[in-house]
N, C-alpha and C positions, 0 to 999 in steps of 0.2 A: 557711645554704647547703645543708644536707642536704635541707631541705624543697623547695627549688627544683629540686635535682637529681632528687628523686623525682618531681616533676611532669613533668620532661622525660622520665624513664624511662617514665612511664605514657602519654606522648603517642605513640601508635603511628605517627602521621604523621611526627613528628620522627625516630623510630627508623628507619623505612623510608627516609626521605630521607637520613639520615646513612649508612646502609648503601650506598645508591646512590652517595653522594659518595666513600665509601671505595673502591669499585670503580673509579669514574671517575678519581679522582686517582691511584690506584696505577698504572693503565694509562698515564696521561699521563706520569708520571715514569719509568716503565719505558721508554716510547717515547723520551723525551728522553735517557736514559742510553745506549740502544742507538744512536741517531743520533749522539750525541757520540762514542761509541767508533768508529763507522764513519768519521766525518769525520776524527778525529785519526789514524786509520790511513791516511788518504789524504793528509794534509798535516801538516807539522811546524811551521808558522808560528803565532805567537800570534794574528795577525790572522784566521786561519781559524776559531779558536775564538771570537774576538770577533764575527766575522760570523755564526757559528752562534747565539750568544746574541742578537745583534741581530735576526736574522730570526725567532727563536722568540718574542721578546717585543715586537718593534716593533708587531705588531697591537694591543697594548694602547694604544699611542699613536694609531695611525691609525684604529682602529675602536672605541676605547673609548667615545667620545662617542656614536657611532652605536648601538653595542650597548646602552649605557645608556638611550638614547631608546627603542629597540625594547622593552626590558624593561619600561619604564613604559607603553608604548602597547599592547602585546599581552599576553595571559595568560602569566605567567612560566613556569608549569608546561608549557605547550605548547611554549614555546621550548626548555626543558630537554629535553623528549622529542624534539624535532626535532634538537637537537644530538647527542643519543645516537645517533640513526639515522645522521646524517652522519658522526659520528666512527667508527662501526662500519664504514661504507663505506670511510673513509680507511684503517683498519687492513687491510681486505681487499685494497685496491688496493696498499698498501705490501707486503703479503705476496706478492702476485703479482709485483711489481717485483723483490723480492729473490730470488724463485724463478727468474726468467729469468736472473739473474746478470750484469747489465750495469750495475753500480753506478758512478755518477759523482758527484762532490762537488756539482755544480750541481743535480742532481736532488734530492739530500738537502737542499740549501738550500731548494729550492722546497717540498718536503714539510714542512720545519720551519716555513716561513712559513704554510702551510695549517693546520698543527696549532696555531700561535699564534692564528690567527683563531678557530678553534673554541673554543680555551681562553678567549679574551677574552669571547666571548658567553656561554659556559657559566658563567664565574665571576660575571659581572654578574647573570645571571638567578638563579643558585643563592643567592647571599648576599641578594639582594633578596627572593626567595621565602622564605628561611629567616627573615628578620626579621619577616615577616608571618605565619609559621606558628606562632610561639610568642607568649605574652603578654609584655607589656613588662617585668614583674617578673623574668621568666626570660631576657630577651633577652641580657644580658651573659654568662650562663652558657652559653646555646646557642652564642653566638659563640666563647667560649673553647673549648668542645668541638669546634666546627667547625675551629678552628685546630689543635687537638690531632690531629684526624683527618688534616688536610692534612699536617702534619709527619710523622705516622706513615707516610703514603704517600710522602713525599719520601725517607724512610729505606727503606721496604720495596720500592718500585718498582724502583730500580736494582739492588738486591741480588737480588730475585726474577728480574729479567730476565737477569742474568748467570749466575745459578744454573741457570736453564732452558737457557741457552746451552751448558752442559756436557752437556746431555742431547739437546737438539733444536736445529735451525737457527733463525736469526732469522726466516725466512719462516714457519716453523711457529708461532713465538711470536706473530707478528702475526695469524695466522689465528685462534688461540685468543683473542687480545685482542678481535678483532671479535665473536666469539661471546659472550664475557663481557660486553662492552659492551652488546650487545642485551638481555641479561638484565635490565639496569637498567629497561627498560620494564615488566617484570613486577613488579619490586620496588616501584616507585612508582605502580603502576596505580590504586590506590585513593586516592591523595593528592588533596586538594581543589584546585580551581583558584585559589581565594582572589581573586576579582575585586574590584577597588576600587570604592568608591561613585562613581557617575557625577558627582555634584556636586564631589567632591574631585578627580576626574580632570580635570574641566574647569577647576577653579580653578588647578591647577598644570600645565595643558597648555602645550605649546610647547617647542621644542628649547632655546631660550636660558634657560628658567626655571632650570634647574639651575646654569648658569654664574652667573646673577645672584644666586641664593641663596648660592652659595659665596663670591662676592665680598663680599656684605653680612655674612655670618657669619664674623667674624675668626678664630674657633677653627677652623672648617673650612678657611678659606683658609690659615692658617699650618700646619695639619696637612698639607694638600696640598703646600705648598712644601717642608716638611722631607721629606715622602715622596718628592718628585721629586728633590731634591738628594741625599738619602740613597741613593736607587737609582742615581743617576749616579756618586757618588763612594765609597760605603761598602761596596759588595759585591764588591770585587776578589777576595776569598777564594772567592767563589762562581763568578764569571764565568771566572776563570783556573784553577780547579781541574782541568778536563779537560786543559788544556795542561800544567800542572805535573805532574799524575799520569801522563800518557802520555809526555811528552817530556823531563822533567827527572828524575822519580823512576823512569821506565821500569817502570811498574806492570804487573802481569798483569791480565787482564780482571776477575778477582775483586777484586784490590787496587784497581783503577780504580773499580769500582762502589762498593766500600766507602768509598773516599775521597770520592766524590761524595755518598754517603748520610750522611756524617758531619754535614753541615749539618742534615739532617732529623732525625738522632738527637739532636743537640744541641737543636734547636728542640722536638722531642717531649718530651725530658727536662725542658726549661725550662717548657714549657706544663703539664706534669703537676706538677712540683715546686713551681712558683710559682702554681699554680691558686688556692689559698686566698688568696694575696696579690693576684693579678691582679684578682679580682672585687671586692676591697675598695679598690682604688686610687681615690682621689677627685681626684687631679691627673693624669689620663692624659696631658695635653699635655706636662707637665714630664717625666714618665717616658718618654714617647715620644721627646722630644728627647735625653734622656740615653742611651737605647738606641741612637739613631742615632750618637751620638758613640762609644759603645763598639764599634759595628760598624766604624767607621773605625780604631779602635785595633787591632782584631783583623786587619783588612786590612793594616795597617802591619806587624804581626808576621809575617803571611803572606809578606811580600815578601822575607824573608831566606831563605837557602838552608838549609832545615831537613831533617831526616830524614823518612822516611815517617811514622814514629810522631808526631813533633812536628807535622807538617803536619795529620795527622788530629786531633790535640788542639786545634790552633788553630781549625780549621774547626768542631769540636764546640762550643767555647766561643763562637765566632761564632754558631752556631746557637742557643745559649742566649739571646743578645741578640735574635735574630730572633723568638723566641717572644714577648718583651715588645713588640718593635717592631711585630709583626703584630697582636697583641691590642689594643694601645692605639689605633693609628690606625683599625682596623676599628670598635672600639667608639665612638670619637668620631664618625666619619662616619655611622654608622648611627643611633646614639642621638640625634644632634643634627639629624636630617633627617626631615621628614614622609614618611610612607609613599609617597605618590604621586610623590615626588621621589627616592626612594632609588636607583632604577635609574640616573638621570642622575648622581647624586653618585657612584655606583659607577663610572660611566663616567669621571668626572673622576679617581677613584682609579686606575683603570686607565691613564689618561693619565699620571698621575704615576709609576706603576710603569713605564710605558713609557720613562722616562728610564734605566732599567737597561740595556736593549739599546744605547741611544745611548752610555752610559758604557762599556759593554763593548767596543763597536766602537772608540771613541776610545782606550781603554786598550790594545786589541790593536794598533792602528796605531802608537801611541806606543811600545809594547813592541818593535815591529819596528825602530824607529829609535834609541831611547834606552835600550833594555833594559827588560825587564818589571819588574825589581825597583825601579828608580828611578821608573818610571812609577806603580807602585802606591803608593809612598811619597808622591809628589806628590799623587795623588788623595786619599789618606787625610788628609793635612794640610789640603788645601783643604776637604774635607767637614766637618772639625771646625770650622773657622773660619766657614763659612757657617751651620752649624747653631746655633752660639753667637749669631751675628748675628740670626738669625730669632727665637731664644728671647728675646733682649733686646728686639727690635722689637715683638713681639706679647705683651702682658701676658696675653692670654686663655689662652695656653699654660700659664701659671703659677697660674691660679686653680682653685678647687675647682668641679667640676661634678657630682660624684656624692657624695651623702652616705651612701648605703647600698650 
């Protein structure tokens, strides 16, 4: 393991790309926390938070397949650079909007949707590019490190955003985010384009190739199914955290951001603590299914009226499960897919993750009518049953696929 990590450390392109991801992801989750705070300040309904999550992540469903196809058709690094520029413009425009002081919840919803589209394309292109940037022997290590960085950003982003809010206004924060985002172009300016071989590109050309490949490969298909249903039913502690923090626990801005970041802290801790084990797991499908069930369990615990401290603890341990959940499905989908198809499989991955906003919206609407606690418990129980059913149905999830 040490040998592989040293190889990654010596890979200057991997390092520069990882630094760029660190800045981009931190800004993205800072933006999400700020928008979440502003929306919960304008509305007290669970459905408003559900709609926020829905609009933020629904582009993963609506544009996931398209973004995956784009990533396979055009140079991935060029797409990444284009998204950097557009994201910077988005931050500058949001800064101006907050400066003029005419905030409405509808505009925030629109901005959230735009941010989701940019995030969808960026994620597909970054992971596909990363998988081709390193050698196959170090792939699982690079993916694990990428997950660690993302979880670090989930923790840092909201806390940094609210910490800055004590010093400067939100519009100033977004202005600086725009500048920092543009600096990513300098960070990755020397990275190679990594163009695919023409014959391989032609062999796997076509929008439907990715779907056909996923259907034939039962491990990928079952992974995508658990990923979809898990995102729909198992992430209540994440989707309803803004509502619980603002309207039930009456958190201050700092407490609110810390509560939201607990998932990231848990996932970061899990990714680091379990790193030696994660890279050695040879039944990632089975571990992935178990982690999905554990997420449902923590969502169930989240449904009870807990203190602020206990709510943070539950979200933290839910984050620990997310570390394994994220690592396992990412490794399966990338390692079991030929390079020319990875963008489209990442698009299908985003399509599955897109069930998260659908679940959040239905959970929020259900919470308005039946109470948020009972709704979360029903979602959690259903998620466990479906995951067990898929695990039994697909034996491919239970077999070894990595010997080293």
